[in-house]
N, C-alpha and C positions, 0 to 999 in steps of 0.2 A: 068220677074216679071209677075205675073196673069194679066191679064186683067180686072175681075173682084172678086168681093169676094165669088161668090157661085164655082168657078175652084180654089180658092186659100187653099194654105195650110193652112191659118187662118182661113179659113171655118173646113176644116176637121180634123184641131185641136180644137175645139172647144168641151167643157167639162160638164158634166153634175152636177148641183152644187153641190153635195158633194163630187164629186172629186176634187174641187177647192179648197175646203177647208181643209186640208188634214195632222195634223202634222208628220214631218218624225217618225219614231223609234228612232234615234236618239237624234232627240229636245224633246222627248216625258220623255227618260230617264235624262233629266235633268230638270223635271219637270217642262216642259216646255206644256200649255193648247192650246184650238182653241184658246181662248180669246187673250191670250198673240198674239199667232200668227196672229190673222189680225191686233191687235195694233202695231206691227212689221210695217206690211206691209203698213200701212196708214203712220205712218212714215215715212218709206225711200219712199214713195211716193210725201212727201212733204219737203223731202230733195233734192228729184231727182228736183222737181219744184223749191225749192230756188238756187239752184245751175246753173241752166239753165237761173235763171232770171239774175244771175250776169255773165255766159257766155253770152247771149245776144243769145240762137237760140229761135226757136217758137213753141209754144203749140204745133204744131203735133210732133214735136221731145219729148218732155215733156210725150206727152199721150203712143208714141211707148218706148219708154224707160220704162216708168211702167208697162208696158204689158208684156215686155221682164221679167222684174223684177219678177211680179207673175208669167210669164210661167216658170218660172227659179225654183220656190219654189216648184210646182206641182212637182216635180223631183228629189228636192236635199232636202238635209237641212240646217237649217242655222248655224248648229254650225260648218258644214266643207265648207260652204260657206257666209262668214260672211257678212253681208247685209248692214256693214258699208262701206265695198269695191265692192259688187254687185250693189248696189246703181248709184253711179258715174261710172263706169263700163260699168253700162248698157246704161248712156247718153250718155257717149262716143262712144257706138258701134253704139246706136240710130241717133247718129249726122251725121256716116255714111251712115248710111241706107237712110235718108231720103236727104241724098247732100245736109248738113247743119253743116260739120266738125266743130270741133273743137278742139284747140291745145288740146294736152294733159297736155303740161307744166300750160298751162292755167289751165286748168282742177283739176290739183294737188296743184295750189296758192289758190282755193277759197276750196278747200277740210280744207285743215290746216286751212284756214278763217273762214269757220261756221262750225269746227268741236265742238269745245266748247258751241255751241250755241244748238246742237242737240245733242250731246253726252256729258254731264256735266261727269268731271273728277271723283263724288264723287259713278258714275255708274260702273267705271272700276275697273280691276280686279287687275292692276298693278300701279306701280306707272310712269310706260315708259310713252308719251307724244304718241297720236295719231297721225301719219301721216302716208301716203302712198305715194310711189313715183309714176313715169313713170311706172318704173318695174313693178308695181306692178299690175296697172290700164291694164297694156297690156296683163300681166300673165292670170288677170282674164278674161278680154276681150275672151281671147279664150279658156279659162274654160267655160264661158257664150256661144258662138258659138257650143259647141260641146251639151251643155244640152238643146240646142233652134232647137238640131239638125239641125243647118245651116240655118231655116226657117224662114227667115228676114222679111216678107213682113206683114204687120197690115192694116187690115183697120177698119176706124175709123168713128166715129157719124157725125161728121162735114159734110160732104160735104153734106151725105145723109139729114145733120138738115135741111142746107142751100137751097137744093133743094124740100125740102118737106115745108121748110116755104110760100117759092116759088110759090106753088103750091094747098097752102091753103089761100092764097091771104093776108099775114101776111108780112109787107113789116120791114127793119130794127128801123123803127122810133117807131112799136108799140109797148106797156108795155111787149106783152108776147115776144118777141125775145129782149128784155131787161134784162127778165128775164133769159133767156138762157142764154144769150151772157154776158153782165158784171156781172150778180152776179155769172156765172159759173156751173151753173146745169149741164151742158154737162162734166164738167171737175170732177168735184167732185165726178160724175159717176167711174174714174179711181181710188178712192178713195178706190174700191169695187173691187170685180172679176167680174163682168158684162159682162167687154168688152172679157174675156174670154170662159165664157157662151151664147151667147146671139149675133144674130148677129148686125151689128152696126147701121142698119136701124131701128131694133126694139128697140135700146138702145135709138138711135134718136126719135121716135115718143112717147116710155114713158116719154120724158125731155118733149113735147110739151106738154103732156098727164096732168102730173107735175104742168108744166106753166097754163095750160088754169084753173087748180081749181086753185093753187091761185088766177089767176086776174080773175074769174067769168068769163070764155070765155067759150063761148058755141059751141063747134065743132064735137057736135055729130054727125050730117049728114054727115060731112067731112070726121070725122075717119070710118063709115059707109061706105061711098064710096070706100074707099081704100081695102078693102077687106082682110084685116088681122086676124089673129087671136085674139083679143082686150084682153081677159083672159092672154094672155102672157105679152100683151103689159103692161096691168092692175097691173099685178104681178112683173114687172121690174118696172112701178112704185111705188108700194106698198115697194121694195127693196131700192128706193133712198130714202125715206121717211123714212122707218125703220133707214136708216144711217144716216140721218136730228138728227133724236130721241135717236139714240143710243150716235151719236159725241155729243152731253150736258153731258155725262155724262162721258167725257172721260180728265183724266187730266195728267200733263204732267210727274207728278209720278209714274203712273200708268204705262204709257209708257218706262220710264226710270226702271222702277223694272222688265219690261218682259226684254227690251235689258240686263237687269243686269244674268237673268237667263242663256242667253244663256254662260255664262262666260267665253269669248271671250277674247283674250290678246287684248289690246292696240297700 
Protein backbone atom coordinates (compact mmCIF):
# COMPACT_ATOMS: atom_id res chain seq x y z
CA UNK A 1 0.00 0.00 0.00
CA UNK A 2 1.30 3.45 -0.86
CA UNK A 3 2.67 5.31 2.16
CA UNK A 4 1.34 8.66 0.99
CA UNK A 5 -0.96 10.13 -1.60
CA UNK A 6 1.74 11.54 -3.89
CA UNK A 7 3.30 8.08 -4.41
CA UNK A 8 -0.03 6.30 -4.80
CA UNK A 9 -1.92 4.98 -7.81
CA UNK A 10 -4.75 7.27 -6.71
CA UNK A 11 -2.58 10.29 -7.47
CA UNK A 12 -1.42 8.82 -10.78
CA UNK A 13 -5.02 8.20 -11.85
CA UNK A 14 -6.40 11.69 -11.19
CA UNK A 15 -8.48 12.87 -14.14
CA UNK A 16 -9.17 16.15 -15.85
CA UNK A 17 -12.77 17.30 -15.21
CA UNK A 18 -13.80 16.56 -18.80
CA UNK A 19 -12.52 12.98 -18.46
CA UNK A 20 -14.68 12.19 -15.44
CA UNK A 21 -18.03 12.91 -17.07
CA UNK A 22 -17.97 11.09 -20.39
CA UNK A 23 -20.98 9.09 -21.55
CA UNK A 24 -19.90 5.79 -23.07
CA UNK A 25 -20.83 5.35 -26.78
CA UNK A 26 -22.96 2.30 -25.96
CA UNK A 27 -24.97 4.35 -23.47
CA UNK A 28 -25.30 7.21 -25.97
CA UNK A 29 -26.95 4.79 -28.40
CA UNK A 30 -29.72 4.34 -25.83
CA UNK A 31 -30.34 8.08 -25.76
CA UNK A 32 -28.43 8.45 -22.53
CA UNK A 33 -27.46 12.08 -21.77
CA UNK A 34 -24.76 13.55 -19.54
CA UNK A 35 -27.49 14.61 -17.10
CA UNK A 36 -28.75 11.01 -16.94
CA UNK A 37 -25.20 9.83 -16.32
CA UNK A 38 -24.72 12.22 -13.39
CA UNK A 39 -28.13 11.42 -11.91
CA UNK A 40 -27.53 7.69 -11.86
CA UNK A 41 -24.08 8.01 -10.33
CA UNK A 42 -25.53 10.19 -7.58
CA UNK A 43 -28.42 7.78 -7.05
CA UNK A 44 -26.00 4.87 -6.80
CA UNK A 45 -23.91 6.78 -4.26
CA UNK A 46 -27.05 7.16 -2.14
CA UNK A 47 -27.83 3.46 -2.63
CA UNK A 48 -24.35 2.46 -1.45
CA UNK A 49 -24.73 4.69 1.62
CA UNK A 50 -28.09 3.13 2.49
CA UNK A 51 -26.77 -0.42 2.06
CA UNK A 52 -23.75 0.45 4.20
CA UNK A 53 -26.00 1.82 6.92
CA UNK A 54 -27.85 -1.49 7.04
CA UNK A 55 -24.79 -3.76 7.01
CA UNK A 56 -23.12 -1.40 9.51
CA UNK A 57 -19.82 -0.37 7.99
CA UNK A 58 -18.03 2.91 8.59
CA UNK A 59 -18.18 5.96 6.34
CA UNK A 60 -14.70 5.36 4.94
CA UNK A 61 -15.95 2.12 3.35
CA UNK A 62 -18.82 4.04 1.75
CA UNK A 63 -16.42 6.65 0.39
CA UNK A 64 -14.11 4.00 -1.06
CA UNK A 65 -17.03 2.12 -2.62
CA UNK A 66 -18.41 5.27 -4.25
CA UNK A 67 -14.94 6.10 -5.57
CA UNK A 68 -14.67 2.62 -7.10
CA UNK A 69 -18.11 2.98 -8.69
CA UNK A 70 -17.33 6.38 -10.17
CA UNK A 71 -13.95 5.21 -11.45
CA UNK A 72 -15.52 2.16 -13.11
CA UNK A 73 -17.86 4.38 -15.11
CA UNK A 74 -14.99 6.44 -16.50
CA UNK A 75 -13.98 3.21 -18.26
CA UNK A 76 -17.09 1.05 -18.69
CA UNK A 77 -20.65 1.58 -19.88
CA UNK A 78 -23.68 1.45 -17.61
CA UNK A 79 -25.42 -0.68 -20.21
CA UNK A 80 -22.87 -3.45 -19.82
CA UNK A 81 -22.16 -2.87 -16.13
CA UNK A 82 -25.58 -2.73 -14.46
CA UNK A 83 -25.39 0.04 -11.84
CA UNK A 84 -27.78 -1.86 -9.59
CA UNK A 85 -25.22 -4.66 -9.37
CA UNK A 86 -22.06 -2.57 -9.60
CA UNK A 87 -23.01 -0.41 -6.59
CA UNK A 88 -23.38 -3.23 -4.01
CA UNK A 89 -20.42 -5.10 -5.51
CA UNK A 90 -18.26 -2.00 -5.05
CA UNK A 91 -19.39 -1.86 -1.42
CA UNK A 92 -18.49 -5.53 -0.98
CA UNK A 93 -15.03 -4.98 -2.49
CA UNK A 94 -14.45 -1.77 -0.52
CA UNK A 95 -15.32 -3.51 2.75
CA UNK A 96 -12.44 -5.91 2.07
CA UNK A 97 -10.02 -3.20 0.98
CA UNK A 98 -10.81 -1.18 4.12
CA UNK A 99 -10.61 -4.25 6.36
CA UNK A 100 -14.24 -4.06 7.40
CA UNK A 101 -15.50 -7.12 5.59
CA UNK A 102 -19.22 -7.64 5.01
CA UNK A 103 -20.73 -11.09 4.50
CA UNK A 104 -22.04 -11.43 0.95
CA UNK A 105 -25.15 -13.18 2.27
CA UNK A 106 -26.01 -10.20 4.47
CA UNK A 107 -25.44 -7.77 1.61
CA UNK A 108 -27.73 -9.75 -0.70
CA UNK A 109 -30.43 -9.74 2.00
CA UNK A 110 -30.45 -5.94 2.13
CA UNK A 111 -30.23 -5.59 -1.65
CA UNK A 112 -33.53 -7.43 -1.87
CA UNK A 113 -35.00 -5.51 1.04
CA UNK A 114 -34.14 -2.06 -0.38
CA UNK A 115 -34.64 -2.68 -4.09
CA UNK A 116 -38.23 -1.44 -4.28
CA UNK A 117 -37.30 1.85 -2.60
CA UNK A 118 -34.45 2.59 -4.98
CA UNK A 119 -35.73 0.93 -8.16
CA UNK A 120 -39.54 1.22 -8.47
CA UNK A 121 -40.97 -1.67 -10.46
CA UNK A 122 -42.88 0.63 -12.81
CA UNK A 123 -39.50 1.64 -14.31
CA UNK A 124 -38.24 -1.90 -14.87
CA UNK A 125 -38.40 -3.40 -18.34
CA UNK A 126 -39.74 -6.79 -17.38
CA UNK A 127 -42.11 -8.35 -14.90
CA UNK A 128 -39.31 -10.27 -13.23
CA UNK A 129 -38.44 -9.26 -9.70
CA UNK A 130 -35.19 -7.41 -9.22
CA UNK A 131 -32.83 -9.72 -7.38
CA UNK A 132 -29.18 -10.60 -7.20
CA UNK A 133 -27.59 -13.59 -5.52
CA UNK A 134 -24.13 -14.10 -4.03
CA UNK A 135 -22.85 -15.55 -7.31
CA UNK A 136 -23.65 -12.34 -9.22
CA UNK A 137 -21.98 -10.19 -6.55
CA UNK A 138 -18.78 -12.27 -6.69
CA UNK A 139 -18.72 -12.27 -10.48
CA UNK A 140 -19.17 -8.50 -10.65
CA UNK A 141 -16.52 -8.04 -7.98
CA UNK A 142 -13.99 -9.66 -10.32
CA UNK A 143 -15.09 -7.50 -13.24
CA UNK A 144 -14.74 -4.39 -11.09
CA UNK A 145 -11.25 -5.44 -10.00
CA UNK A 146 -10.26 -5.75 -13.66
CA UNK A 147 -11.86 -2.41 -14.54
CA UNK A 148 -9.88 -0.78 -11.71
CA UNK A 149 -6.68 -2.50 -12.87
CA UNK A 150 -6.52 -3.92 -9.33
CA UNK A 151 -5.67 -0.48 -7.93
CA UNK A 152 -7.70 -0.37 -4.73
CA UNK A 153 -5.94 2.26 -2.60
CA UNK A 154 -8.06 5.39 -2.16
CA UNK A 155 -7.08 8.46 -0.14
CA UNK A 156 -9.97 10.48 1.33
CA UNK A 157 -10.33 14.05 2.66
CA UNK A 158 -11.27 12.95 6.19
CA UNK A 159 -7.77 12.63 7.62
CA UNK A 160 -6.59 15.86 6.01
CA UNK A 161 -9.73 17.60 7.27
CA UNK A 162 -9.05 16.59 10.87
CA UNK A 163 -5.43 17.73 10.64
CA UNK A 164 -6.33 21.03 8.99
CA UNK A 165 -9.02 21.85 11.55
CA UNK A 166 -6.53 21.17 14.32
CA UNK A 167 -3.92 23.33 12.61
CA UNK A 168 -6.43 26.15 12.30
CA UNK A 169 -7.35 25.87 15.97
CA UNK A 170 -10.91 24.79 15.25
CA UNK A 171 -12.05 22.15 17.72
CA UNK A 172 -14.83 19.66 17.06
CA UNK A 173 -17.10 21.75 19.24
CA UNK A 174 -17.02 24.78 16.96
CA UNK A 175 -19.89 25.60 14.62
CA UNK A 176 -17.55 25.24 11.66
CA UNK A 177 -16.60 21.69 12.57
CA UNK A 178 -20.29 20.95 13.14
CA UNK A 179 -21.13 22.02 9.59
CA UNK A 180 -18.31 19.91 8.21
CA UNK A 181 -19.09 16.83 10.28
CA UNK A 182 -22.68 16.56 11.42
CA UNK A 183 -24.12 17.97 8.21
CA UNK A 184 -21.98 15.78 6.01
CA UNK A 185 -20.39 18.45 3.82
CA UNK A 186 -17.40 16.22 3.11
CA UNK A 187 -19.63 13.19 2.57
CA UNK A 188 -21.65 15.13 0.02
CA UNK A 189 -18.57 15.65 -2.16
CA UNK A 190 -18.86 11.95 -3.04
CA UNK A 191 -22.11 12.73 -4.84
CA UNK A 192 -19.84 14.42 -7.38
CA UNK A 193 -16.67 13.31 -9.19
CA UNK A 194 -14.37 15.54 -7.12
CA UNK A 195 -12.51 12.57 -5.60
CA UNK A 196 -11.47 11.47 -9.11
CA UNK A 197 -10.16 14.91 -10.05
CA UNK A 198 -8.54 16.61 -7.05
CA UNK A 199 -6.11 15.63 -4.26
CA UNK A 200 -8.03 14.89 -1.04
CA UNK A 201 -6.37 17.68 0.97
CA UNK A 202 -7.65 20.27 -1.53
CA UNK A 203 -11.17 18.86 -1.23
CA UNK A 204 -10.86 19.12 2.55
CA UNK A 205 -9.70 22.74 2.25
CA UNK A 206 -12.59 23.54 -0.09
CA UNK A 207 -15.04 22.11 2.46
CA UNK A 208 -13.50 24.27 5.19
CA UNK A 209 -13.74 27.25 2.85
CA UNK A 210 -17.44 26.59 2.17
CA UNK A 211 -18.19 26.06 5.86
CA UNK A 212 -16.30 29.26 6.72
CA UNK A 213 -18.44 31.23 4.27
CA UNK A 214 -21.65 29.65 5.57
CA UNK A 215 -20.74 30.49 9.17
CA UNK A 216 -19.10 33.88 8.45
CA UNK A 217 -15.84 32.58 9.86
CA UNK A 218 -12.84 34.74 8.94
CA UNK A 219 -10.03 32.38 7.91
CA UNK A 220 -8.28 34.40 5.19
CA UNK A 221 -4.96 34.73 7.04
CA UNK A 222 -4.87 31.02 7.80
CA UNK A 223 -5.54 30.07 4.17
CA UNK A 224 -2.77 32.40 3.01
CA UNK A 225 -0.28 30.73 5.36
CA UNK A 226 -0.97 27.34 3.78
CA UNK A 227 0.64 28.31 0.48
CA UNK A 228 -1.87 26.46 -1.66
CA UNK A 229 -3.41 27.65 -4.90
CA UNK A 230 -6.54 29.35 -3.58
CA UNK A 231 -7.97 29.57 -7.09
CA UNK A 232 -8.14 25.76 -7.17
CA UNK A 233 -9.63 25.63 -3.67
CA UNK A 234 -12.26 28.22 -4.59
CA UNK A 235 -13.10 26.39 -7.82
CA UNK A 236 -13.68 23.18 -5.87
CA UNK A 237 -15.80 25.11 -3.39
CA UNK A 238 -17.88 26.49 -6.25
CA UNK A 239 -18.42 22.96 -7.57
CA UNK A 240 -19.69 21.93 -4.14
CA UNK A 241 -22.07 24.88 -3.98
CA UNK A 242 -23.19 24.27 -7.58
CA UNK A 243 -24.01 20.70 -6.61
CA UNK A 244 -26.25 21.91 -3.78
CA UNK A 245 -28.01 24.33 -6.13
CA UNK A 246 -28.61 21.71 -8.83
CA UNK A 247 -29.62 19.10 -6.27
CA UNK A 248 -32.73 21.12 -5.47
CA UNK A 249 -34.07 20.43 -8.96
CA UNK A 250 -33.53 16.66 -8.80
CA UNK A 251 -36.70 14.59 -8.44
CA UNK A 252 -37.31 10.87 -8.09
CA UNK A 253 -39.05 10.87 -11.47
CA UNK A 254 -35.94 12.29 -13.15
CA UNK A 255 -33.72 9.66 -11.57
CA UNK A 256 -36.09 6.81 -12.37
CA UNK A 257 -36.52 8.00 -15.95
CA UNK A 258 -32.74 7.99 -16.35
CA UNK A 259 -32.55 4.44 -14.98
CA UNK A 260 -35.29 3.38 -17.37
CA UNK A 261 -33.28 4.57 -20.37
CA UNK A 262 -30.67 1.94 -19.71
CA UNK A 263 -33.14 -0.74 -20.71
CA UNK A 264 -31.63 -3.18 -18.27
CA UNK A 265 -33.39 -6.39 -17.40
CA UNK A 266 -34.40 -6.65 -13.79
